[in-house]
N, C-alpha and C positions, 0 to 999 in steps of 0.2 A: 504494500500500500504506500502511496506517495504521501509524504508528510506535508502539512500546510506550511506555507512560508511564514516565518516568525519575524515580525517587525521589531528590530532591536532599537534603533535610534535614528531613523531616517531624518536627514536634514536637521541635525542638532546644531543650533547656531551658537557661536561664541560671541561674547560681548566684551571686548577688550578695552576697558576704559579705566580711569583712575580710581573710581570709588565703587561701592557695592550698592548703589541706589536701585530702587525699584524700576523694573522695566515692564511696561504694559504687556500682559499676555505671556510673560516669561516666568520660569521658576526662580525662586529666591535662592540666595547662597545656601548651599548644603541641601537644596531640594533635588528631587529626581527630575531628570531631563531625557531619559531614554531607557531602553532595555527591552527584553523580550516581552511582548504584550503591552508595552506602555503606550497609552493613547493621549497622554497629557502634553503639556508644553515641552518643546524641544529646544528652546532657547533659554538663556540664563540672564540673571540680573547683571547690570553693568559692573565690571570689575571681576567677573567670574566667567568660567567657560565650562562647557559640557564635556566631562572627562570620563573615560572608561573606569569602572570599578570591577565589574564582572559582567558576564553575558546578560544577566538579568537586571543590571542596574548601572546607569550612567548618572553622574551626580554633578551639580554645579559647584565647582571648586575654584579656588584661586591657584595661581601657579606655584605657590609655596605650600599648599596643602598636601600632606603625605598621601600618596595614592599607591595602589597595587599595580605593578606592571602586568600587562596582559599575557596570559598563557595561551600560546597559539595551539589550536587543535584543528583536526581535520573537519570538525563539524561546524566551525564558525569562521567566516571570513569577514574582514573589515577593510574598508577603503576610506582613507581620509584625504580630502581635497582642500586645497587652499589656493588663493591667488592674491596678488598685491592689490587688486581692486575690490576685494570682498573680505569681510571679517567672518564669513560663515565657514563652518566645518561640517562636512557631511560624513555620515558613516552608514553602512548597510550591513546586515547580517541575515543569514538564512540557514535553515536546516535542510540538508539534502535527504535523499532516500534512506532506507534502513541501512544500518551498519555504521552510523555516525559514532564518533567517540564520545563517551560520557565526559562531562566536565570534571567530575571528581571520582576518585577511586582510592581506597585505603583501608585502614584498620582502626579499631578501637585500641587505645592505650590505657588499659584498666589499672587501677591501683589506689587512686585517691578516694575511691568510694569503698575501699576495703575496711576491715575492722570487724564489726558484727554485721555481716552482709545479710540484710533482712528485707524481704519483699513488702514489708509494712513500713518501710522507711525508717527503721530503728537502727541507729549506729551508736554503739556504746563504747567504742575504743578507737583511739587514733590509728589510722592506717600506717603501716610501715612502708611508705612509698619513697622511691629514690628517683627524683627527676633527672639526675645525671644519667642513670642507666636507661631511663625511658627515652630521653632525648637521643642517646646513642642509637637506640632501636629506630627511632623516627628517621635519623640521618641515613641509616642503612636502607630503610624502605624508600626514601626519596632518591638517594644516589644510585643504589644498586637495582631496585625494582621499579623505579620511575613512578611510584605512587605519589599522590599529592594531597590526600585528605585524611585527617586524623581526628577522631572523637576522643575527648579527654574527660572521662567520667570523674565526678567529684561529689561528695555528699555535702548537703547544706550544713550538717553538724560540723564537718571539718572546717568549712570556710569561716564559721563564726566561733569555732572551738567550744562547742556546747555538747558535751557527751554525757551529762549526768541524768538525762531523761526528764529534765524539768522543762519549763517554758523557754521561749526564745531569748529571754532577757533583752539585751539592747539590740540584738539582731544586727550587730555591726561586724563587718569583716575583721577577723583577727589578723593583725599585721604580720605576725610570724607565719601563720598557716597560709595566708593568702600569698605572701611573698614566695613561699616554697612552691605552691601550686603555679604561681605566675612564672617561676623558672621553667616549668613544663610548657606553658603556653608560649613563652618567648623562645624557648628552644625549638618548638614546633615551627614558629615563624622564621627563626634564623636558619633552620634547616632547608628552607625554601618551599615549604608546603603552601599550596594555594588556598587551603581551608583548614582551620583549626577550630573545632567545635567544642565550646564549653558546654558540658552536659551535667545538669543537676540530677543526680542519680537517686532520687528519693521516692519514686513510685507514687507521686502526688500526695505524699504524706510527710509529716514530721512527728517522730515518735509514735507512729501508728494512727494519727488522726489526720483526716483529709483536709488538705489545703483549700481554703475558701469555703469550707462547710463547718465541721466541728473542730478543726485544727487551726493552724495559723490563718489569719485573714488574708484576703486577696491583697490588701495594702501591704501587709508584712512581706508576702512573697514578692510583690512588686518592688519593695524597698531593697531586698536582697539583689534583685536583678538591676535595679538602678545603680547600686554601688558597683556591681560588676561592669555594667555598660559604661559607666563614667571612666573606668580604667582603660577601656579598649575603644573609646569613641572614635579615635583617629585611625584605627586599624581595621580596614575593610575585610581582611582575610580571616578575621575572627568571626565565627558564627555563634549564635546563641541557641542552644538546644534547651528549651525551657524546662522540660521535665522528662525523666525516663519512666516509661511504662506505667501510666495510671491504670488502675484496675479495681475490680469490685470484690477482691478477696477480703473476708472478714478480718478485721484487726481490732483496734481498741474503740473504734467508732460506735456511737450509740445506735446508729442505724444499720449495724452489721457490715459496714464497710462499703455500702452501695454509693457510688458517685452519681450525682446528678449532672448530666452532660451539659445542660444549659448553664448551670452554675459554674461548671468548670470552664466553659467557653468565656463566660463573663470574667472569670479570674484571669484567664489568658489575655483578654483584651486589656485589662488593667495593667498587666505586665508589659505588653507591647507598647502601650502608651508611655509607661515609665521609661522603657529603654530608649524610645525615640526622644523623650523629653530630656534624657541625660546627654543628648548630643550624638548618640550612636545611630545615625540615620542611613548608613550605607550597608549595614550588615544584614546577612540572611538571618531570619528568625525561624527556627524549626519547631513546629507546633505538634504536640501529640494529642490524639483523641484518647478515649478510654479503651478498655478491653485489651490492654497490653500492646496497643498500637498495631495490631494485626491488620492486614489489608481489608478484611471483611468489615471492620468497625466503621469504615468511611462510606460504605455503600448504602444508597438510599433504601433499597428493598430489603436487604438481609443484614444490615449492620445494626449498630446501637445508637445511631443518630449523630455520631461524631462528625461525619462529613458535612451534613447541613449545618450543624452548630458551628463548626470551625469556618465554614464558608462565610459566616456573618462577621467574622473578625476583620476589622479594617486596619490599615497601616497609616498612621499620621504622616509618614514620609511620602505617601502617595502610591496608588496602584496596589496590586496584590502579588506581584511577581517575587517579592522578597519574603513572603509568608509561605513557608514550605511545609507540607504535610510530612510528618515522620512516620516511617513504617518499619516494623520488625517482622521479618518473615523467615523463620527457621525451617529446616527441611525434614525434621522428624515427624512422626505421625500426629502429634498434638501441638506442633509449633512451639514447643517449650524450650528448645535449645538444650535438651538434656543429654544424657549419655547414650540415647537410643540412636540407632543407625538411620541414615537418610532414606526416605521413601518417596519424596516428591521434589520437583523443582519449584513448587509453589506458583507456577504460572497459571494452571487451570484451577478449577473449583473442587478438586478432589479433597478427601478427608474433611469434608464439611466446611471448607474455607471459601472465602470469596474469590481468591486467586488474583494474581497480579494482572492478568489480562483484563478482568473485570474492573480492577482499580484503574488501569490505564485508560479504559474507556470512560470511566467516571471522571477522571482528571481532565481528560481531553474535552469532554462535553462541557466542563465548567471552566476551562481555561486556566487550570492550576498545575502546580508542580509538586513532586514528592521526592524524597530521598530515603533509601533504605539505610538506616544507621546501625542495624544489627541483622546479621544473617551468618550462617556458617554450619559447620557439622564436624564429624569426626575426621581425623586425618587418615582417610582410606580412599581407595579408588572409587568406591560407590558414591561417597559424598562428593568427591571431586566431580564426578559425572553430573550429579544433580546441581551442584553449585555453579558449575560452568554454564549449564543451561539457563539458570536463573540470571546470572550476570550478563550473559549474552542477550537475554530478553530485554534487560534494561538498556543495553547498547542499541537495540533495535527500536527503542521507544524513547529516544532522547528529547522528544518534544514535550514529554511529561515527567521523565525521571532525570534528575540531575546527577545521580551517582550512588555510591555505596561506601560504607565503612563496615567491615566484617568484624566478628567477635571471636577472639580478642587476644591481643599481645599485651605488653606492659608487664604487670606483676604476676602473670600466670606462668607456672613452670610446666614441665612435661607431664606431670601427673594429672593435669586438668584435661578432660576429654576434648574440649574445644580450643585448646591452646593454639595460638598463632605466634607465640613468642619465638623470635629467632635465637639461635645459639651462636656464641662467639668463640672461636678457637684461634688464638693468635690474633691476626688482623682480619680473619675471614668469617663472615656471617653465613649461617646456613638457615634457610627458611624451613618451616614445616611443609609437609607434602601438599597440604591444601593451599597454602599461600603460593607455592611454586606452580601448582597445576592450574589454579583458577584466579586467586585474588590479584596477583600481579599480572599474569598473562592476559586475563580478560580485559584489564584496563588498557594495556598496550595493544590490544586487538589481535592477539595471537593464540587465544585458547580455542 
């Protein structure tokens, strides 16, 4: 099937004057001026110009504003034209037929969410995480495997150094813990990654109580993200993964742990507003539905209402192309990412799931994007077959899927069934069999 042409930032005008005054019909400084699906203004206020951030987002910036250099891929072409008689800059981008390269491919670097690893969001001990070792892994993945995206899980408890099971207290970032976690984020950026995802790994809970319902308020959750966003406002390669795997499993909640999806969507809207108000206007925001963020949760007919609820979230920075749906799609029989062998590529609707094909259709009909931030399987040939099929499916649907980060490297050793942690002998890194067969090769187009 031929993909629709994606309008990136046709005829984005630059306004090169001495001040940043308002320009009629143009976007303000730091406003959006182009990107896939963008239909708003493509010119900028005086003193700023429309500059590339990523394929989904062009932003009005000054010449001195830090920006991310463009990563050239086979799926996107850009043409810039200028002349001495005109101050306009034009750019065009399009997606070709199936087989385009995904924008992002990589792995999770787990560890800062460790301690007491609990699906009710309870963390009772400081994780023993080593950002130096984790950054070394990232450099290997970038330099040797040519991967470019890394999800960096961390617990809310770690960031504020609150492990005693009590309330949030001041809910302020702990200077020491945040500095240590920031070493990982900065290491990811310095390694040359195109995307470093900050992932709050709390299952929509704090100490077992649901965020925005019977646990921390939406405003408290937004305050956490506002503090994080302030620190990375000028770094467009950082993405904000708002929450890992919201679910309905019974925990400490008075209502048995059942999340209300509309309340959750309203909570996420509060967070999105806070992030943009903190000055972080160019970053991707990765939004989870409920139901462990499986593909079926987003579908109108068979899901739990996550898709329609999240569709209503708006971006104060303009458009919806930077509000990305998060998907976790494992390959075992119950999509749990357990020690079971792989049985599906997750493309069709087998094993009672919605399937990635149905999700692709849903995203396409609504003009939205998704990213698989967790998938994977055992390190055997069977799982490699299924994972390669899944990742190739994403590559054949780049109009709706931005990429993937598989689970997981970082703090996992060889005893963990789903480990993707490479081993170092002397100066030579060796990847796990699944990374060799699929995770790296599928991103470079050779699996």
